[in-house]
C-alpha positions as CSV (number, residue, x, y, z in Angstrom):
1,M,7.3,23.7,-0.8
2,K,8.6,22.6,1.9
3,I,8.6,18.6,2.2
4,L,9.6,16.8,5.3
5,F,9.8,13.0,5.0
6,V,9.7,10.9,8.4
7,Q,11.1,7.7,8.9
8,H,12.4,7.2,12.0
9,L,14.2,3.7,11.8
10,H,15.9,2.1,9.1
11,F,16.0,4.9,6.2
12,I,19.8,5.0,6.3
13,N,21.3,1.8,4.8
14,G,17.8,0.3,4.1
15,S,17.1,-1.4,0.8
16,G,13.3,-2.7,1.8
17,G,10.5,-1.1,-0.2
18,T,9.5,1.8,2.0
19,E,13.2,3.1,1.7
20,K,12.6,2.7,-2.3
21,I,9.3,4.3,-2.2
22,C,10.8,7.4,-0.1
23,S,13.2,7.8,-1.9
24,F,11.2,7.8,-5.5
25,L,8.9,10.0,-4.2
26,A,11.7,12.4,-2.7
27,N,13.6,12.9,-5.9
28,N,10.7,13.5,-8.4
29,F,8.7,16.3,-5.7
30,V,12.9,17.6,-6.4
31,K,12.5,17.8,-10.0
32,Q,9.3,19.9,-9.7
33,G,10.6,22.7,-7.5
34,H,10.0,21.9,-3.9
35,Q,12.6,21.6,-1.0
36,V,12.6,18.1,0.2
37,E,14.2,17.1,3.4
38,I,13.9,13.3,4.7
39,A,14.9,12.7,8.5
40,T,15.6,9.7,10.6
41,N,16.1,8.9,14.0
42,E,18.9,6.2,14.6
43,N,22.3,5.7,16.5
44,I,23.8,4.7,13.0
45,S,26.5,5.6,10.4
46,G,26.3,4.7,6.9
47,S,23.9,6.6,4.1
48,A,20.5,6.3,1.9
49,I,21.0,3.1,-0.2
50,F,19.0,4.0,-3.3
51,P,20.4,7.2,-5.2
52,L,19.4,10.8,-4.1
53,D,19.2,14.1,-5.6
54,D,22.4,16.1,-4.1
55,L,19.5,18.8,-3.6
56,I,17.8,16.3,-0.8
57,Q,19.1,16.8,2.3
58,V,19.1,13.5,4.9
59,T,19.2,14.8,8.6
60,N,19.8,12.4,11.4
61,I,17.9,14.2,13.9
62,Y,19.9,11.2,17.0
63,K,21.7,12.7,19.5
64,P,23.4,11.1,22.7
65,D,21.7,13.2,24.8
66,I,18.6,12.2,23.9
67,V,17.7,10.0,27.8
68,Q,16.7,6.8,27.2
69,K,15.9,4.2,29.7
70,E,16.9,0.3,28.4
71,Q,16.3,-2.6,30.0
72,I,19.3,-5.1,29.7
73,P,18.6,-8.0,27.4
74,T,19.3,-11.1,28.9
75,F,20.4,-14.4,27.2
76,N,21.5,-18.1,28.1
77,Y,24.8,-19.4,27.9
78,R,24.9,-22.5,25.3
79,G,28.6,-23.4,25.2
80,R,30.5,-26.3,27.7
81,N,33.1,-23.5,29.4
82,P,32.1,-23.6,33.0
83,F,33.3,-20.2,33.7
84,L,31.9,-18.3,31.3
85,W,28.6,-20.4,31.9
86,I,29.3,-18.9,35.7
87,F,30.2,-15.7,34.4
88,C,26.7,-15.4,32.1
89,K,25.1,-16.7,34.9
90,M,25.7,-13.9,37.1
91,K,25.5,-11.4,34.4
92,K,21.8,-12.8,33.5
93,K,21.0,-12.4,37.6
94,F,22.2,-8.9,37.6
95,A,20.5,-8.1,34.4
96,K,16.9,-9.5,35.9
97,M,17.5,-7.6,39.1
98,Y,18.7,-4.3,37.4
99,N,15.2,-5.0,35.1
100,A,12.9,-5.2,38.0
101,I,14.3,-2.1,39.7
102,L,13.8,-0.5,36.5
103,K,10.3,-1.1,35.7
104,W,9.4,-0.5,39.0
105,R,10.8,3.1,39.2
106,M,9.1,3.8,36.2
107,N,5.8,2.4,36.7
108,G,6.0,-1.0,34.2
109,E,7.1,-1.2,30.9
110,E,4.7,1.1,29.8
111,G,6.1,3.7,31.7
112,I,9.7,2.7,30.2
113,F,8.1,3.2,27.1
114,I,6.4,6.5,27.3
115,F,9.5,7.8,28.6
116,N,11.4,7.2,26.0
117,L,9.1,8.0,23.4
118,K,8.4,11.4,25.2
119,N,11.9,12.8,25.2
120,R,12.6,11.5,21.5
121,S,9.1,13.4,20.5
122,K,10.4,16.7,22.1
123,K,13.6,16.9,19.7
124,W,11.3,15.7,16.9
125,E,9.4,18.8,17.5
126,E,12.6,21.0,18.1
127,Y,13.2,20.0,14.7
128,I,10.7,20.6,13.4
129,N,9.6,23.8,14.2
130,E,13.5,24.9,13.3
131,L,12.8,23.8,9.8
132,H,9.1,24.3,9.3
133,P,8.0,22.5,6.3
134,D,4.7,22.7,4.7
135,I,3.9,19.5,4.5
136,I,5.0,16.5,6.6
137,I,4.8,12.8,5.4
138,T,5.5,9.5,7.6
139,M,6.6,6.5,6.0
140,S,4.9,4.6,8.6
141,I,2.7,5.0,11.8
142,S,5.2,4.1,13.9
143,S,7.2,7.4,12.5
144,L,3.5,9.6,12.9
145,L,4.0,8.5,17.1
146,E,7.5,9.3,17.4
147,I,6.6,13.1,16.0
148,T,3.3,13.8,17.5
149,Y,3.7,12.0,20.9
150,N,3.0,15.1,23.1
151,T,3.7,17.5,21.0
152,K,1.8,20.7,19.4
153,I,2.8,20.5,15.5
154,R,0.2,22.3,13.6
155,I,1.9,21.3,9.9
156,P,-0.6,19.0,7.9
157,I,0.6,15.1,8.2
158,L,0.2,12.6,5.5
159,N,1.2,9.3,5.8
160,S,2.4,6.9,3.6
161,V,0.9,3.3,4.1
162,N,3.3,0.6,2.5
163,G,1.1,-2.1,3.5
164,R,-2.0,-2.9,4.7
165,P,-2.6,-0.6,7.5
166,D,-3.8,-3.1,10.1
167,Y,-0.1,-3.9,10.3
168,D,0.9,-0.6,11.1
169,Y,-1.0,-0.3,14.3
170,T,-2.2,-3.3,15.5
171,N,-0.3,-6.6,17.3
172,F,-0.7,-8.5,14.0
173,F,3.0,-9.9,13.9
174,G,3.0,-10.3,17.5
175,G,5.4,-8.3,19.8
176,R,3.4,-5.2,20.7
177,K,2.1,-4.1,24.1
178,P,-1.5,-3.5,24.6
179,F,-0.6,0.2,25.5
180,E,1.7,0.5,22.0
181,V,-1.3,-0.7,20.0
182,N,-3.5,2.3,21.8
183,L,-0.9,4.8,21.0
184,L,-0.1,4.0,17.6
185,K,-3.9,3.8,16.8
186,E,-4.7,7.3,18.7
187,S,-2.2,8.6,16.6
188,F,-4.2,8.5,12.9
189,Q,-6.3,11.2,14.5
190,K,-3.1,14.1,14.2
191,L,-3.2,12.8,10.4
192,A,-4.9,15.2,7.5
193,G,-4.8,12.4,5.5
194,V,-3.5,8.6,3.9
195,Q,-2.1,6.8,1.1
196,L,-3.5,3.5,0.9
197,L,-2.1,1.1,-1.8
198,F,-5.9,-0.1,-3.0
199,D,-9.5,0.2,-2.5
200,S,-9.8,-2.8,-0.1
201,Y,-7.2,-1.6,2.4
202,R,-10.1,1.6,3.7
203,S,-12.0,-0.8,5.7
204,Y,-8.5,-1.6,7.6
205,L,-8.1,2.3,8.8
206,P,-9.1,2.6,12.7
207,D,-12.3,4.4,13.2
208,C,-10.6,7.1,14.7
209,F,-9.1,8.3,11.8
210,N,-11.2,11.7,10.2
211,G,-8.6,12.7,7.8
212,K,-8.5,12.3,3.9
213,T,-8.0,8.8,2.2
214,V,-6.5,8.6,-1.3
215,I,-5.6,5.1,-3.8
216,I,-2.1,5.8,-5.0
217,P,0.0,2.4,-5.9
218,N,3.0,1.9,-5.7
219,P,4.8,3.0,-8.9
220,V,6.6,0.7,-11.3
221,I,9.1,1.7,-13.7
222,Q,7.1,0.9,-17.4
223,T,10.4,-1.0,-19.6
224,L,9.9,-1.4,-23.2
225,Y,11.7,-5.0,-22.2
226,T,9.4,-7.7,-22.7
227,V,10.6,-11.7,-21.8
228,N,11.0,-13.5,-25.2
229,H,9.7,-16.8,-23.8
230,F,10.5,-18.6,-26.7
231,Q,13.8,-18.1,-27.0
232,I,15.7,-21.4,-26.9
233,K,18.0,-21.1,-24.2
234,D,20.5,-24.0,-22.4
235,R,19.6,-23.1,-18.9
236,Y,16.1,-21.6,-17.7
237,K,15.4,-19.6,-14.4
238,I,12.7,-19.4,-12.0
239,I,13.9,-16.4,-9.9
240,H,12.8,-14.1,-6.3
241,V,13.7,-11.2,-5.6
242,A,13.0,-10.0,-1.6
243,R,14.6,-10.0,1.8
244,L,15.8,-13.3,3.4
245,D,13.3,-13.6,5.4
246,I,11.1,-16.9,6.5
247,G,9.2,-15.8,8.5
248,C,7.4,-12.9,6.1
249,K,8.9,-14.1,2.7
250,Q,9.0,-17.6,3.1
251,Q,11.5,-18.4,0.9
252,H,12.0,-21.7,2.3
253,L,8.7,-22.7,1.1
254,A,9.8,-22.3,-3.0
255,I,13.1,-23.8,-2.3
256,R,12.0,-27.0,-1.5
257,S,9.1,-26.7,-3.9
258,F,12.1,-26.5,-6.7
259,A,13.9,-29.0,-5.0
260,Q,11.5,-31.9,-5.5
261,L,10.8,-30.4,-9.2
262,A,14.9,-30.4,-9.7
263,S,15.2,-33.9,-10.8
264,K,12.4,-33.5,-13.7
265,Y,13.2,-30.6,-14.8
266,V,17.8,-30.4,-15.3
267,N,17.7,-27.4,-17.4
268,W,16.3,-25.2,-14.7
269,D,17.8,-23.4,-12.1
270,F,16.5,-21.2,-8.9
271,E,18.0,-17.4,-8.4
272,L,17.1,-16.3,-5.1
273,W,17.9,-12.1,-5.0
274,G,18.4,-10.0,-2.2
275,E,20.0,-10.1,1.7
276,G,18.3,-10.5,5.2
277,P,18.6,-12.2,8.6
278,D,17.7,-15.6,7.4
279,R,20.5,-15.9,4.6
280,Q,22.4,-18.6,7.0
281,F,19.0,-20.7,7.5
282,L,18.3,-20.9,3.7
283,E,22.2,-21.7,2.9
284,K,21.8,-25.0,5.7
285,Q,18.5,-25.6,3.4
286,I,20.2,-25.9,-0.1
287,L,23.3,-27.8,1.5
288,D,21.0,-30.3,3.2
289,L,18.5,-31.1,-0.2
290,N,22.1,-31.0,-2.0
291,M,21.0,-28.2,-4.3
292,Q,23.8,-26.5,-4.5
293,K,24.5,-26.6,-8.0
294,R,20.9,-25.8,-8.9
295,I,19.4,-23.1,-6.2
296,F,21.8,-19.4,-5.3
297,L,21.4,-17.4,-3.4
298,M,22.7,-14.2,-5.5
299,G,23.0,-11.3,-2.6
300,F,21.9,-7.9,-3.1
301,T,21.3,-6.4,-6.7
302,D,21.0,-2.8,-7.5
303,N,19.3,-3.6,-10.6
304,P,16.0,-5.8,-10.1
305,I,14.8,-5.4,-13.5
306,Q,17.4,-6.5,-15.4
307,K,17.7,-9.8,-13.2
308,L,13.7,-10.1,-13.3
309,S,14.2,-9.9,-17.6
310,E,16.8,-12.7,-17.5
311,A,14.4,-14.9,-15.9
312,D,11.7,-17.3,-17.2
313,V,9.0,-17.5,-13.7
314,F,8.9,-15.3,-10.4
315,V,7.8,-17.1,-7.4
316,F,6.6,-15.2,-4.6
317,P,5.3,-17.5,-1.7
318,S,4.9,-14.6,0.6
319,K,3.0,-14.6,3.9
320,Y,1.8,-10.9,3.8
321,E,3.0,-7.9,1.8
322,G,1.6,-4.9,1.2
323,F,2.3,-4.2,-2.2
324,G,5.0,-6.3,-3.5
325,L,7.3,-4.2,-5.4
326,A,9.5,-6.7,-6.9
327,L,6.3,-8.8,-7.9
328,V,4.9,-5.4,-9.8
329,E,8.3,-5.3,-11.3
330,A,8.3,-9.2,-12.4
331,M,5.4,-8.6,-14.1
332,S,6.7,-5.6,-16.0
333,V,8.9,-7.5,-17.9
334,G,6.6,-9.7,-18.7
335,L,6.9,-13.0,-16.3
336,P,4.5,-15.1,-15.0
337,C,3.8,-15.1,-11.2
338,I,3.2,-17.3,-8.5
339,G,1.8,-16.2,-4.8
340,L,-0.3,-17.4,-2.4
341,K,-4.0,-16.6,-2.9
342,S,-4.3,-15.7,1.6
343,C,-1.2,-12.7,1.0
344,S,-2.5,-9.4,0.9
345,G,-1.4,-7.0,-1.6
346,V,-0.4,-10.2,-3.5
347,N,-3.6,-11.4,-4.4
348,E,-4.6,-8.2,-5.0
349,L,-2.2,-7.8,-8.3
350,I,-2.4,-11.6,-9.2
351,K,-5.3,-12.2,-11.2
352,H,-5.3,-16.3,-10.9
353,E,-5.0,-18.1,-14.1
354,N,-5.0,-14.4,-15.9
355,T,-1.6,-12.8,-14.9
356,G,-0.1,-15.9,-12.9
357,F,-1.5,-18.3,-10.1
358,L,-2.6,-17.9,-6.6
359,A,-1.5,-21.0,-4.7
360,E,-4.1,-22.1,-2.1
361,N,-1.1,-23.8,-0.2
362,V,2.4,-25.4,-0.4
363,E,0.6,-28.4,-2.6
364,E,-0.3,-26.0,-4.9
365,L,2.7,-23.9,-5.0
366,L,4.7,-27.2,-6.2
367,L,2.1,-28.0,-8.8
368,F,2.0,-24.3,-10.4
369,M,5.5,-24.2,-10.5
370,D,5.4,-27.4,-12.4
371,K,2.7,-26.1,-14.7
372,L,4.7,-23.2,-16.0
373,M,8.4,-25.2,-16.1
374,E,6.7,-27.7,-18.5
375,N,4.4,-25.1,-20.6
376,T,6.2,-22.8,-22.8
377,I,2.9,-21.2,-24.3
378,L,1.1,-21.0,-20.9
379,R,4.3,-18.9,-19.6
380,N,4.2,-16.4,-22.8
381,Y,0.5,-15.6,-22.1
382,L,0.4,-15.4,-18.3
383,G,3.2,-13.0,-18.8
384,R,1.6,-10.7,-21.5
385,N,-1.2,-10.1,-19.5
386,A,0.5,-9.7,-16.8
387,K,2.8,-7.0,-18.3
388,N,-0.4,-5.3,-19.6
389,F,-1.6,-5.1,-15.7
390,V,1.2,-3.2,-14.7
391,E,0.8,-0.7,-17.1
392,V,-1.6,0.8,-14.2
393,F,1.4,1.5,-12.4
394,N,3.7,4.0,-14.6
395,E,5.4,6.5,-12.8
396,S,3.7,9.8,-14.2
397,K,0.2,8.9,-12.9
398,I,1.5,8.2,-9.6
399,L,3.5,11.5,-9.4
400,K,0.7,13.1,-10.6
401,D,-2.3,11.9,-7.7
402,W,1.0,12.2,-5.2
403,N,1.7,16.1,-6.1
404,K,-2.5,17.0,-6.3
405,F,-3.2,15.2,-3.0
406,I,0.0,17.2,-0.9
407,K,-1.4,20.6,-2.9
408,E,-5.1,19.7,-1.5
409,M,-3.8,19.2,2.0
410,R,-1.5,22.5,1.4
411,K,-4.7,24.1,0.8
412,L,-6.5,22.8,3.4
413,S,-4.0,23.9,6.1
414,I,-3.8,27.1,4.9
415,H,-7.9,28.1,5.1
416,N,-8.1,26.5,8.2
């Protein structure tokens, strides 16, 4: 079977959970004898971050001849040079005039969006017709919209939802115009099937979706290693693994809480692994708290399991998640975990007072960190329960479910 994965943005040079799952599935489908290609459309150079089998083709369909109408971004000059201020003021006025004329000619922002989308979709249709895969797996509803708008693709399309479904097609995070939301929602009608992470996520699908729904969580490498919480060490460690993005991951909350406990637990440190747009903000926060010798931004790691296995507590104060892959990896090595009760995904994985703690607020986040730093027996109890819990996410079961899903969809398309 020829399988095409479509992640129209961020696969190249991307190190997030979506890229990791896409690479995992692609590698394993190849091992089972399928022909696999991953396609993107982005004006960027680079390569896949996660290792891929040599038989997997990564194709960037981007071409400069795909006509796109773009508004000129505007910004305010914040320096003190009067000549640069005048220059930037003139550029801003020109940009505003250009943008106004463009929107007038294109019937507003919706007209610009549709024009650009239609041209990109046409290029996707040409590429897919030439490749002629048996199954297409999109890694987001945005990718689904990219390949199906105003096209006549008859190949069955499955969508892998790496979050709560409504995150993909609503204005939950802000920034999407009503016409974008409507287009994303309507694109569900083009799907043969959807893979969701949790059964509770079914209720977040739009009414217009009529395809098959399967529940397949993300896979977690089952490691034989279990943290020994009774080992006597010179220094103990709280760990966090995620993109440095305070809007979503909220690392600043954990940093603030640890700083309040640092004087009580002088032989504990806090390591944060990952890169992201808010690194400088967090560096300044650590500096302002005078915690440079206790809190460390460690950067990207391609071996998170090893880093997790060297720690004692995992803290994950995200505002929202789809699955929380780093959280499950932490559980797999026997770490007790702390998350927020309101966070989707996290509140599906952490069983309060059994595999970790779910905090109602920042005050409880600090309280639960305190409890775990103080109590070795509690860390061991929660950590072992966590490790046992995530055994259901073993790779072989996940792959078996995925193979069943794509074969069912393939048969259905043949019969139709």
